[in-house]
N, C-alpha and C positions, 0 to 999 in steps of 0.2 A: 504494500500500500504506500503510495507516494507521500500522501499527507499524513501527518501524525494525528492520533486520536487523543484529544484532550479530555482528561478524566478528572472529575471532582469526587472525592470520597467524603461521605457524610456519615459519621458514626461516633457515638459518645464514648466508645472504648478506645483509648489511645493505642492499645496493643493490636486491635483489629485494624485500625487505620495504618499502622506501621506494616502489618502483615500484608494487607492488600496493596500498599504502595510498593513493597518489595516484589510481590508476585507480578503485578501489572507493569511496574516500572522496568522489569527485566526484559520486556518485549520491546524491540527497537522502535516499533511504530506507536507505542503508547507514551504519552507525556502526562504525568500527574501534575495538574496545575494548582491543586489546593486540597486542603483537608478541613472539614467542618466538624464541630463537636455537637451541634444541635441543628434542628430544622431551620430556625431563624437565621443562623449563620450560613447555612447551606443556601438559603434564598439570596442573601446578600452577596455571597461569593459567586454563585451561579450567574447573577445579573452582572457582576463586575468582570468575571473571568471568561464568561461565555464558553464553558466546556461543551464538548460534543456529547458526553455521557456523564450522568451523575449516578453513582452507586449510593443508594439511600437506605439507611437503617430505618426501622419503624419506631422503636421505642427510644426516644431521646428526650432530654430535659428541655424546658422552655417551649419548644414546639416539636411535635413528633413528625416522623417522616411522611405520614399520610397527609397531614395538614400542609407540610412544605411542598409536597407533590401537587396538591390542589392549587396552591398559590402560583407555583412555577408554570403550571399548565395554563393558567389564566393568561400568562404572558405570551403564550404561543406554543407551537408544537415542538420546539427545541428548548433545551437539550433533551436527548433521550434519557429516560429515568428508569433505572433498574432497582426495584426494591429488593434488598438483600437482608434476610432476617432469619432468626432461629425459630420464629413462631409460625408454625405451619397451621394456620387457622383460616377458616372460610372468611371470617371478618376481615382479616388483613389482606387475604388474597383478592377477594372481590372488591374490597375497599380500594386497594391500590389500582386495580385495573379500571374500575369505574371512574376514578379520579384522573385517569389518563396516563398511568405508568406504562412503559413499553415492555416491562417484564417483571417477573417475580421469581427470585431464586432463594434457596435455602443456604445458610452459611456452611452447612456440612458437605457441600459439593466439592469436588476436586478443584484445586487452583486453576488447572488448565481449562476447566469448564467455565470458570468465572471470566478468564481471559477471552475465551471463545464467545461468551455472551456479550462482552464489551465490544468485540469486533462486529458481531451481528447487529447489536443495537446501533452502532455507528453507521452501519450499512442500511439502516431503516427497517430492520426486522424486529418482530416481537419475540420475546424470550420467556419461556415458562419452564420451570423444572419439570422433567418428564413425570415425576411422581405426582405432581399436582394437576396435570392437564385433565385426566379423566374426571377428577372430582370437580374441577372448575366447570366442565361441560355439564355434568349431572346437576350441579348446583344452579347453574345459570338457566337451564331449561326446566327447572322446577321439579326434578325427580327426587330430591332429598327430603322433601316434605317440610322444609322450614318455612316456605312461603315468603321468604324475604325478597326474592328477586323475580317473582312472578305473581299471577293473580290467584294462585291457590290459597284457599282459606280466607279470602276477604269476603266480608258481608255475612249474612245469615244463611242458614240452610245447611245442606249436606256438604261437609268439607271435602270428602272424597269425590263427590260429584262435581264440585266446583273446580277441584284440581284437574280432574279428567277433562272437563270442558275447556279449562284454560290451556291445558297441554294440546288439545285438539286444535284450538284456535291458533296457537303459536305454530304448530306443525303446518297448518293450512297456509298461513302467511309465509312461512319459510319456503314451502314448496313453490308457491306462486312467485316469490322473489327469485329463486334459483332458476326458474324457467326462462329468465332473461339471458341466461348464459348459453354459449355454444357448447358443443360436446367437449371440446378440448379445454375450454375454460372450466367446465364442471369437473373435469379430471384434475386440473390444477387445484381447484377449490377443495376437492377431497383430500389431496395430498397435504395442503395447508392445514386441514382439519386434524391431521395426525400429529401436528407439531413439527413436521420436518422443516429443515432450513432450506434456503434457496439452493444451496449446493447439493443437498440430498435430493431435492426434487429434480434438479438438473440431471443428476446421475440416473435417477429412477425413470424419468420420462424422456431421456435422451434429448434434452434441450440444453442450449447454452444458458449460463447463469443470467446474462442480460435479458434473454428471452423470458426466463422465469420471472425476473423482476418486472418486466413489461406486463406479463399476464397478471401478476399480483396487483399491480397498480390499476389495471383494467377492472379486476374483481372488486377492489375497494370502491371504485367509481360506480360500477354497475349495480353493486349490491348496497351502496350507501353505508359502507362500513368504515369505521375510523381506523381499525388496525386488523392484524391477522387473527387475533383472538376472536373478534366479532365474526369474522368469516367462519372460523371453526364452530362457533356457537350456532350460527345459522345452518351450517351443514348438518350438525347433529340434531337440531330442532326438526329438520325435514325428514328425519329417519323414522 
């Protein structure tokens, strides 16, 4: 990569910041431009330093990472924000993605995977830890029974019947939306729904990476989706 990837690390643990700086800074294309100890500082530094990627912890003093993500996303689509946390919960996962984060990773993943995630985020991809993708899809399409992200359980009457009606309505909308796609676009959408990267889709479908990127951009436009995660949710809703 010709241009460097400018990274800001936001975490209240100095040891974590040092560890991430050492891991990421060892890559020749990565430049660590700053380290923030809380969400408020992350916002200030992101606005001043203009990083390409922010690694954002969730639980921090003064302002947590979700609130900081929300503020930064109001400023615009950049920088890419990867929420990096030890707390594998639906509240944090969906909260981060609803607020516009580009990815969600757990701190116990291998260092090389964090570096790979930073590279992918800088290239415009969404990143999810493989372990959380199936649960995200189930939660988002209303199959977990919590009712937090769909119409299940709202109002009076039979909760089970309401949940089934809501799921049927979502499926019908998703099926109708996906009919806008050509056969090849639908194949790429199915691949995106598995969490595959552009490079992995390229190898599987025998396309160049730029072609895959063009297809993904077209999918976002045609489907009215903000990111790859929303494409994945739409594909799973249609099943």
